[in-house]
C-alpha positions as CSV (number, residue, x, y, z in Angstrom):
1,X,0.0,0.0,0.0
2,X,2.0,2.9,-1.3
3,X,0.9,6.4,-0.5
4,X,1.6,9.4,-2.8
5,X,0.5,13.0,-2.7
6,X,-0.9,14.5,-6.0
7,X,-2.1,17.9,-4.7
8,X,-1.7,19.3,-1.3
9,X,-5.1,17.9,-0.2
10,X,-5.2,14.7,-2.3
11,X,-3.8,11.4,-1.1
12,X,-3.3,8.6,-3.6
13,X,-3.3,5.0,-2.3
14,X,-2.3,2.0,-4.5
15,X,-4.5,-1.0,-3.6
16,X,-2.6,-3.6,-5.6
17,X,-2.3,-6.8,-3.5
18,X,-3.5,-5.1,-0.3
19,X,-6.1,-6.9,1.9
20,X,-9.6,-5.3,1.9
21,X,-9.9,-4.7,5.6
22,X,-6.5,-3.1,6.0
23,X,-7.1,-0.9,3.0
24,X,-10.5,0.2,4.2
25,X,-9.3,1.0,7.7
26,X,-6.4,3.1,6.4
27,X,-8.7,4.9,3.9
28,X,-11.3,5.5,6.7
29,X,-8.8,7.3,8.9
30,X,-7.4,9.4,6.1
31,X,-10.8,10.4,4.6
32,X,-11.9,11.7,8.0
33,X,-8.8,13.9,8.1
34,X,-7.6,12.5,11.4
35,X,-4.0,12.6,10.2
36,X,-4.0,16.3,9.7
37,X,-3.0,18.9,12.4
38,X,-6.2,20.9,11.9
39,X,-8.7,18.0,12.4
40,X,-12.0,18.8,14.1
41,X,-14.7,16.2,14.6
42,X,-17.5,18.7,13.8
43,X,-16.1,19.7,10.4
44,X,-16.0,17.7,7.2
45,X,-12.4,17.6,5.8
46,X,-11.6,18.8,2.3
47,X,-8.9,16.2,1.9
48,X,-9.6,13.7,-1.0
49,X,-8.4,10.1,-0.9
50,X,-7.9,8.5,-4.3
51,X,-7.7,4.7,-4.4
52,X,-6.3,3.2,-7.6
53,X,-6.1,-0.5,-8.7
54,X,-9.2,-1.4,-6.9
55,X,-9.6,-4.4,-9.2
56,X,-6.5,-6.0,-7.6
57,X,-7.4,-6.1,-3.9
58,X,-6.9,-9.3,-1.9
59,X,-9.2,-11.3,0.3
60,X,-7.8,-14.1,2.4
61,X,-9.2,-17.5,3.0
62,X,-12.7,-18.4,1.8
63,X,-14.0,-14.9,2.0
64,X,-14.6,-14.7,-1.8
65,X,-17.4,-17.3,-1.5
66,X,-18.9,-16.0,1.7
67,X,-21.9,-13.7,1.8
68,X,-21.9,-9.9,1.6
69,X,-24.8,-7.6,2.6
70,X,-28.2,-9.1,2.9
71,X,-31.1,-7.6,0.9
72,X,-34.7,-8.6,1.6
73,X,-37.5,-7.6,-0.7
74,X,-40.3,-8.3,1.8
75,X,-41.7,-11.2,-0.2
76,X,-41.4,-14.9,0.5
77,X,-38.1,-16.2,-0.7
78,X,-36.9,-12.6,-1.3
79,X,-33.7,-12.8,0.8
80,X,-30.7,-12.3,-1.4
81,X,-27.1,-12.6,-0.1
82,X,-24.6,-12.0,-2.9
83,X,-21.1,-13.3,-2.4
84,X,-18.1,-11.0,-2.4
85,X,-17.1,-12.6,-5.7
86,X,-20.4,-11.6,-7.3
87,X,-20.1,-8.0,-6.0
88,X,-16.4,-7.8,-7.1
89,X,-17.1,-9.0,-10.7
90,X,-19.9,-6.4,-11.1
91,X,-18.1,-3.5,-9.5
92,X,-14.8,-3.8,-7.6
93,X,-15.2,-0.2,-6.3
94,X,-18.4,-1.1,-4.6
95,X,-16.7,-3.6,-2.4
96,X,-14.2,-1.0,-1.1
97,X,-16.8,1.7,-0.8
98,X,-19.0,-0.5,1.4
99,X,-16.1,-1.5,3.6
100,X,-15.1,2.1,4.1
101,X,-18.7,3.3,4.7
102,X,-19.0,0.8,7.5
103,X,-16.0,2.4,9.2
104,X,-17.2,6.0,9.0
105,X,-19.3,7.2,12.0
106,X,-23.1,7.4,11.3
107,X,-23.7,11.1,11.7
108,X,-24.6,14.2,9.7
109,X,-21.1,14.4,8.2
110,X,-21.0,10.9,6.8
111,X,-22.3,11.8,3.4
112,X,-19.9,14.8,3.1
113,X,-17.0,12.7,4.2
114,X,-17.7,9.9,1.7
115,X,-17.9,12.4,-1.2
116,X,-14.1,12.8,-0.8
117,X,-13.5,9.1,-1.7
118,X,-12.6,8.5,-5.3
119,X,-12.0,4.9,-6.4
120,X,-10.4,3.8,-9.7
121,X,-10.6,0.1,-10.8
122,X,-7.4,0.3,-12.7
123,X,-4.2,2.4,-12.7
124,X,-5.6,4.8,-15.3
125,X,-8.3,7.4,-14.5
């Protein structure tokens, strides 16, 4: 997980070969701005975190075939539990975004904080 700085407020993280949980926890701390000297819990930071190579993240063990988030339609037999492999093949960025979202506090700033997360599936923009 290499970290580069593009602009003064942008942080670029390479996700190639990095475990999903370790990447998500690192991004969650950076996206909240807790690493800066002027961090305040009541303000949304303007610092953007760019994750590249999201299509090359790593999951250990049998996690690829285990279930993700449950969805229930309200009808009989309407419970759907997609595996991480299904989610990853459709949209690798969604897997990272959901992991980071679960690590951000559930308050008024959550939506503004998550706007600063930019995920690219490959190395190019």
